[in-house]
Structures are given as C-alpha cells and as structure tokens.
C-alpha positions as CSV (number, residue, x, y, z in Angstrom):
1,M,164.1,143.1,-26.0
2,I,160.5,143.8,-26.7
3,K,158.9,146.1,-24.1
4,T,155.2,146.4,-23.4
5,N,154.4,149.9,-24.6
6,K,151.4,151.7,-26.1
7,W,151.9,150.0,-29.4
8,T,151.9,146.4,-28.0
9,M,149.0,147.3,-25.8
10,A,147.1,148.5,-28.9
11,L,148.0,145.3,-30.8
12,A,146.9,143.2,-27.9
13,A,143.6,145.1,-27.6
14,A,143.0,144.4,-31.3
15,G,143.5,140.7,-30.7
16,V,146.5,140.5,-32.9
17,V,148.9,139.5,-30.1
18,T,148.5,138.6,-26.4
19,L,150.4,140.4,-23.7
20,S,151.9,137.2,-22.2
21,P,154.5,136.5,-24.9
22,F,155.7,140.1,-24.7
23,A,155.9,140.0,-21.0
24,Q,157.7,136.6,-21.1
25,A,160.2,138.0,-23.6
26,Q,161.4,140.6,-21.1
27,E,162.3,137.8,-18.7
28,A,163.5,135.2,-21.3
29,V,167.0,133.8,-21.5
30,A,169.6,135.3,-23.9
31,P,168.7,133.2,-27.0
32,A,165.0,134.3,-26.8
33,E,166.1,137.9,-26.4
34,V,168.2,137.8,-29.5
35,E,165.3,136.3,-31.4
36,S,162.8,138.9,-30.3
37,A,165.2,141.8,-30.8
38,S,164.9,141.5,-34.6
39,I,161.1,142.1,-34.5
40,E,160.3,145.6,-35.9
41,L,157.3,147.8,-35.6
42,S,156.6,150.3,-38.4
43,G,153.6,152.0,-40.0
44,Y,152.2,155.3,-41.1
45,I,149.2,157.7,-40.7
46,A,147.5,159.0,-43.9
47,T,145.3,162.1,-43.9
48,A,144.2,164.6,-46.6
49,Y,142.0,167.4,-47.7
50,A,140.1,166.7,-50.9
51,M,138.2,169.1,-53.1
52,G,136.0,168.5,-56.1
53,S,134.5,165.3,-57.4
54,H,136.7,162.2,-57.0
55,P,137.7,160.5,-60.2
56,A,136.2,157.2,-59.1
57,S,132.9,158.4,-57.7
58,G,130.5,155.8,-59.0
59,G,133.3,154.3,-60.9
60,G,134.5,151.5,-58.8
61,N,138.0,152.5,-58.0
62,T,137.8,151.3,-54.4
63,F,140.5,153.5,-52.8
64,N,139.4,156.7,-54.4
65,S,136.3,157.5,-52.4
66,G,133.1,159.0,-53.9
67,S,131.7,162.5,-53.7
68,G,130.8,162.0,-50.0
69,S,134.4,162.3,-49.1
70,T,135.2,165.5,-51.0
71,D,135.4,169.1,-49.9
72,K,136.4,168.1,-46.4
73,F,139.3,166.8,-44.3
74,R,139.8,163.0,-44.5
75,M,141.2,160.6,-42.0
76,D,142.1,157.8,-44.3
77,I,144.1,155.2,-42.5
78,V,146.5,154.2,-39.7
79,S,148.8,151.3,-40.8
80,L,150.7,149.2,-38.3
81,T,153.1,146.5,-39.3
82,L,155.1,144.0,-37.2
83,S,157.8,142.2,-39.1
84,K,160.9,140.0,-38.7
85,P,163.1,139.7,-41.8
86,M,164.5,136.4,-42.8
87,G,168.0,135.9,-41.5
88,A,171.1,135.5,-43.7
89,D,171.5,132.1,-42.1
90,G,168.1,131.0,-43.4
91,T,166.0,131.6,-40.3
92,S,162.3,132.3,-41.1
93,G,160.6,135.7,-40.8
94,F,157.0,137.1,-40.9
95,N,155.0,140.2,-41.8
96,L,151.8,141.2,-40.0
97,G,150.1,144.4,-41.2
98,M,146.9,146.0,-40.1
99,W,144.8,148.9,-41.4
100,I,142.8,150.9,-38.9
101,G,140.3,153.6,-39.9
102,P,137.6,154.5,-42.4
103,E,139.4,153.1,-45.5
104,A,140.2,149.7,-43.9
105,S,137.0,148.1,-45.1
106,D,138.1,148.6,-48.7
107,L,140.7,145.9,-48.2
108,G,137.9,143.4,-47.7
109,T,139.9,140.9,-45.7
110,Q,137.3,140.1,-43.1
111,D,135.6,136.7,-43.4
112,S,132.2,138.2,-43.0
113,G,132.7,140.3,-46.1
114,D,131.1,143.2,-44.3
115,G,134.3,145.2,-43.9
116,G,135.1,147.3,-40.9
117,T,137.5,149.7,-39.3
118,L,140.2,147.1,-38.5
119,E,141.4,144.7,-41.2
120,L,144.5,142.7,-42.2
121,M,146.7,144.2,-44.8
122,E,149.1,141.3,-44.8
123,A,149.8,138.3,-42.7
124,N,152.5,135.9,-44.0
125,I,155.4,133.7,-43.0
126,N,158.6,134.0,-45.0
127,M,161.0,131.0,-45.4
128,M,164.0,130.2,-47.5
129,V,164.8,126.9,-49.2
130,D,168.5,126.4,-49.8
131,V,168.3,125.8,-53.6
132,G,170.5,127.6,-56.0
133,T,170.6,131.3,-55.2
134,G,167.9,130.7,-52.6
135,L,164.2,130.1,-53.0
136,N,162.1,132.5,-50.9
137,L,158.7,131.2,-49.9
138,T,155.8,133.4,-48.7
139,A,152.7,131.7,-47.2
140,G,149.6,133.5,-46.0
141,L,148.0,136.8,-47.1
142,W,150.2,138.9,-49.4
143,G,149.9,141.5,-52.1
144,T,149.3,140.7,-55.7
145,V,152.0,140.3,-58.4
146,V,150.4,142.6,-61.0
147,G,150.0,146.3,-61.1
148,Y,152.1,149.5,-61.0
149,E,150.3,151.1,-58.1
150,V,149.6,149.5,-54.7
151,Y,147.1,149.7,-51.9
152,D,149.8,151.1,-49.5
153,Y,149.5,154.9,-49.2
154,S,153.2,155.3,-48.2
155,A,154.4,153.3,-51.2
156,N,152.2,154.8,-53.8
157,A,153.4,157.7,-55.8
158,F,150.0,159.3,-56.1
159,Y,147.3,159.8,-53.5
160,E,144.6,159.3,-56.1
161,R,145.1,155.8,-57.5
162,G,144.6,155.3,-61.3
163,W,142.2,153.4,-63.4
164,G,144.6,150.6,-63.9
165,F,144.5,150.0,-60.1
166,A,140.7,149.7,-60.3
167,V,140.8,146.6,-62.5
168,E,143.5,144.7,-60.7
169,P,143.3,142.3,-57.7
170,T,145.1,143.5,-54.6
171,H,145.5,140.5,-52.2
172,H,145.9,136.8,-52.3
173,V,145.8,134.0,-49.8
174,G,148.2,131.2,-50.7
175,V,151.9,130.4,-51.3
176,K,154.3,132.1,-53.6
177,A,158.0,131.6,-54.4
178,D,160.5,134.2,-55.4
179,Y,163.8,133.2,-57.1
180,Q,166.6,135.3,-58.4
181,L,167.8,133.4,-61.4
182,N,170.9,135.6,-61.8
183,D,171.9,139.2,-61.3
184,N,169.5,140.3,-64.0
185,I,166.4,138.1,-63.9
186,G,163.9,137.4,-61.1
187,L,161.1,134.9,-61.1
188,T,157.9,134.7,-59.1
189,F,155.3,131.9,-59.1
190,G,152.5,130.9,-56.8
191,V,149.1,129.4,-56.1
192,A,146.3,131.1,-54.2
193,N,142.7,130.8,-53.2
194,D,140.1,131.8,-55.8
195,Y,138.0,134.7,-55.0
196,D,134.8,136.3,-56.3
197,G,135.1,140.0,-57.1
198,F,137.5,142.7,-57.9
199,N,139.6,144.5,-55.3
200,T,137.5,142.8,-52.7
201,N,137.7,139.9,-50.3
202,A,140.9,138.0,-50.6
203,T,139.5,135.4,-48.1
204,D,136.5,134.5,-50.2
205,D,136.7,130.8,-51.3
206,A,135.0,130.0,-54.6
207,G,136.1,126.4,-54.3
208,S,139.1,126.4,-56.5
209,V,142.6,128.0,-56.8
210,G,144.3,130.5,-59.1
211,Y,147.8,130.6,-60.4
212,L,150.3,133.5,-60.4
213,G,153.6,134.3,-62.1
214,A,155.9,137.1,-62.9
215,I,159.3,137.7,-64.4
216,S,161.5,140.8,-64.1
217,Y,164.6,141.9,-66.0
218,A,167.1,144.6,-65.1
219,P,170.4,144.9,-67.1
220,S,173.7,145.1,-65.3
221,E,175.3,148.4,-64.4
222,G,178.1,149.6,-66.7
223,T,175.8,149.4,-69.8
224,F,173.7,152.2,-71.2
225,L,170.4,150.5,-70.3
226,G,171.6,149.5,-66.8
227,D,173.0,152.9,-66.0
228,N,169.8,154.7,-67.1
229,G,167.2,152.7,-65.2
230,F,165.9,150.3,-67.9
231,G,163.8,147.5,-66.6
232,V,161.0,145.1,-67.7
233,Y,158.3,143.4,-65.6
234,V,155.6,141.0,-66.7
235,G,153.0,139.4,-64.4
236,T,149.8,137.4,-64.6
237,V,147.1,136.1,-62.3
238,L,145.1,133.3,-63.9
239,G,141.8,131.5,-63.0
240,M,140.3,133.9,-60.5
241,G,136.6,133.8,-59.7
242,A,134.0,131.0,-59.9
243,D,134.7,128.2,-62.4
244,S,131.8,129.4,-64.5
245,D,133.1,132.9,-64.8
246,E,136.9,132.9,-64.4
247,T,139.0,136.1,-64.9
248,D,142.6,136.3,-66.1
249,Y,144.8,139.3,-65.4
250,Y,147.9,140.3,-67.5
251,Y,150.2,143.1,-66.7
252,A,153.4,144.6,-68.2
253,A,155.6,147.5,-67.3
254,V,158.8,149.1,-68.8
255,N,161.1,151.5,-67.1
256,L,162.5,153.6,-70.0
257,P,166.2,154.4,-70.2
258,I,166.2,158.2,-69.8
259,P,169.8,159.7,-69.8
260,V,168.6,162.8,-68.0
261,D,169.5,163.2,-64.3
262,G,166.4,163.1,-62.1
263,L,164.0,162.1,-64.8
264,S,162.3,158.7,-65.0
265,V,159.5,157.6,-67.4
266,D,157.6,154.3,-67.0
267,L,155.0,152.6,-69.2
268,A,152.4,150.1,-67.9
269,A,149.5,148.2,-69.2
270,D,146.7,146.1,-67.7
271,W,144.6,143.6,-69.7
272,V,141.8,141.7,-68.0
273,D,139.9,138.8,-69.8
274,D,136.7,137.6,-68.3
275,D,134.7,134.5,-69.3
276,S,131.5,136.7,-69.6
277,D,133.2,138.6,-72.4
278,A,133.5,141.7,-70.2
279,D,137.1,142.8,-70.7
280,A,139.3,145.7,-69.7
281,E,142.5,147.3,-71.0
282,I,144.1,150.3,-69.4
283,Y,147.4,151.9,-70.6
284,Q,149.4,154.2,-68.4
285,V,152.4,156.6,-68.7
286,Y,154.2,157.8,-65.5
287,A,156.8,160.5,-65.3
288,F,158.8,161.8,-62.3
289,Y,161.3,164.5,-62.2
290,E,163.4,165.3,-59.1
291,L,163.6,169.0,-59.1
292,S,165.7,169.0,-56.0
293,E,166.5,166.8,-53.0
294,T,163.1,167.8,-51.5
295,V,160.9,168.4,-54.5
296,T,159.7,165.9,-57.1
297,L,157.2,166.6,-59.9
298,M,154.9,163.8,-60.9
299,G,152.6,163.1,-63.9
300,R,150.4,160.2,-65.0
301,Y,148.3,159.7,-68.1
302,E,145.9,156.8,-68.6
303,F,143.5,155.7,-71.4
304,G,141.5,152.6,-72.2
305,D,138.3,150.7,-71.6
306,D,136.9,148.9,-68.5
307,D,133.8,146.8,-69.1
308,I,134.3,144.9,-65.8
309,T,134.8,147.0,-62.8
310,T,133.6,150.6,-63.7
311,Q,131.7,149.8,-66.9
312,K,133.2,152.7,-68.7
313,S,134.6,153.1,-72.3
314,D,137.1,155.5,-73.9
315,I,138.5,156.5,-70.5
316,S,141.0,159.3,-70.6
317,S,142.6,160.6,-67.4
318,Y,145.6,162.5,-66.2
319,A,147.1,163.5,-62.9
320,I,149.8,166.0,-62.1
321,G,151.4,166.7,-58.7
322,V,154.3,167.7,-56.6
323,D,155.9,165.8,-53.7
324,Y,157.6,168.2,-51.2
325,A,159.7,166.8,-48.4
326,L,158.9,169.7,-46.1
327,W,159.2,167.8,-42.9
328,D,161.3,164.8,-42.0
329,G,159.3,161.6,-42.1
330,V,156.3,163.3,-43.8
331,Q,155.3,162.7,-47.4
332,T,153.5,165.9,-48.5
333,R,151.7,165.7,-51.9
334,L,149.5,168.2,-53.8
335,E,147.9,166.7,-56.9
336,Y,145.2,167.4,-59.4
337,M,143.4,164.6,-61.3
338,T,140.8,164.7,-64.0
339,S,139.0,161.9,-65.8
340,D,136.6,161.6,-68.7
341,W,134.9,158.7,-70.6
342,E,132.3,158.0,-73.2
343,G,128.9,159.3,-72.1
344,A,130.1,161.3,-69.2
345,S,128.1,164.5,-68.5
346,A,131.2,166.3,-67.3
347,D,134.8,165.6,-66.4
348,E,135.4,164.4,-62.9
349,E,138.1,166.4,-61.1
350,S,139.8,166.5,-57.8
351,L,142.4,168.6,-56.0
352,T,144.0,166.9,-53.0
353,L,146.6,167.8,-50.4
354,S,147.7,164.7,-48.6
355,L,150.1,164.0,-45.7
356,V,151.6,160.6,-44.9
357,Y,153.7,160.3,-41.8
358,S,155.8,157.1,-41.7
359,F,157.6,155.7,-38.6
C-alpha cells in the first residue's frame, strides 16, 4: 500500500502526482492495493568537489560544466524515479523520473526550452505484445539507443563524461520496441520526434520524425567468448533535425573477451554525419579492474574530431580514476581527466571527488 510520506508530498508539490490517488489507495479494496504495492520509488543524490578546468569548458559537453563550477563544492542533482515493472502476466508498467537541481536544465526537456531546476528525465509507459518471445513496447520520453555513457550519474562509470557523450543525442519522445530474438541476439527499433540540436530539447518538434535501431549480440556461456564477457552492440539514430539539415548518428561497441579475473576492456566509436558537412568521429577505449570487492580502477582514452558540437579537431583525452565502496549505498569516485586538441593553448584538466548516494 502506498503511504503519503515526504516523498509523495514532494512529488505532489512538483505537480507530478496529486495527493488524492495516493490517499484513495490507502482505502482501496484488495485488488487496488495489490496493484499499487508494486510501485517503487528510487533515486540518488549526486554531489562533488571539482578542481582545475573542466574538460568541456567552452567545449559543449553539456554535463561537464565549465570553469565557473571548478575549485568549489558542487550540488549536481537529485534524481527521483517512480516505476512499476511490467508483470510476468503481461500487465503494463511505467517509469517516471525527474531531475531536481542545478544540472537539471541540461536535460532540456521543458517545452519552453529555457531549462530549469526541475525537469523530466524519463516518462514512459511499458507494454508487452504477446508475439514470439515477447515484444516490449516503450512509449513516451526515454533514453537514446546510442552511446557508451549515459546522462544518469548513478549508472555512469565516470563522473566526467567523455567526448563521445558530447556528440550523441540523449533523449527521444516516441515509441520503441525491444525484442529478444533468441538467447544471444536482441533487437531494438523505434520512431521518435525530430529535434533541433545536440544533447538538448527532446520535446522540440521540427515537423518530422526520426528512426532508431540497434542490435546486440552476446555468445552463450560455456564458450570462450561467452565465459569471458564478449559482446557486440550496434545502434543508429537517423533523420534528426530539420529536413534541410538532418543529422544521422552511428554507434558501435565491443566488449573484448579478457581471460583475466576482474579485468574488462571495452571499445566504442561514435560517427555523426550532418547534411551541412560538419561531421564528428570519436573513438574510445575503456578499461576496468576490480582490485577487490570494494575497489575498482578505471581508465578511459578518447581521440577523434568533432566539427559539430565542440568544433574541435585532433582531440586527445584520457581519464583515470578509482571507485571505492567506502560506505554502503554510496558510490565514491576520485578521478583525473585531461584533454587536448588542435589549437589549444593548454591542456584542460580536472580532478574530481564525487559522491552518489542511491536509494
């Protein structure tokens, strides 16, 4: 049974829910209680202390703030998510996520385009069509199908997102379908609103639609590749932007089979093709090593060109860090990142200590 507490009061104050359904749920008959009991509240709080010049200052990597946010404590975001998973019997579900705080405006999901301190991170309905192994439909606002890194602080390996993230879309409004062809191959396809910009307003309507697709492959366990983490993912987003200046995104990633306990190495690449002949290509190498149950070492190297978002050529960047599970529920990361490109007067560097508490 859902109870009216400080979280539901906060959601009601934000206009996401009204109190009456929650109050009614407490007095509802048994079937309604069973239905509401599966609704979950989760989220996280992200804060940090950053020193130096951020790698994306003046560069366009939206979630890596500029020099005004360095050499000080940062209150990044509070994330709240209400969700109800789809049931095994085919009942529908939903996800409603909000960002609250200074970084919320970077999501750009307000109709006004002005941004703010409260924005939607996701808002979608999940349904299953009883076809084959089950066709899962997602309708509404959802995350893109391309990219290694994500906008979600708690799900991203690094606090400072990379240059590949800067050239990718982040959100779409539309419908997508996920289908598991067999134990090894997964498919995704969808259609979404067009939008005008990069890493910006997913609710902008340029008068047309774009198309998305992805395929993933993971070999079965019991084979060398399957037992050592091999996997392949390819995704694309086509026809974004105004008809006179469309942009196509292509992405590929490979999880290399590394027969060393605790070590994983991933390769990723972004290619962006714009009708204005302004293109981008960013190549990435990620490495993670679990030193112990509580300590993980991380590394990332990127290189390429970005003539679209940051207008920089011959980019070279690396990041190293350590993730230490010092407290239960808290992701503690210390990382250093440096970037250089053609014509840069000096390397951009940052040293960041970040904390993310998830609940």
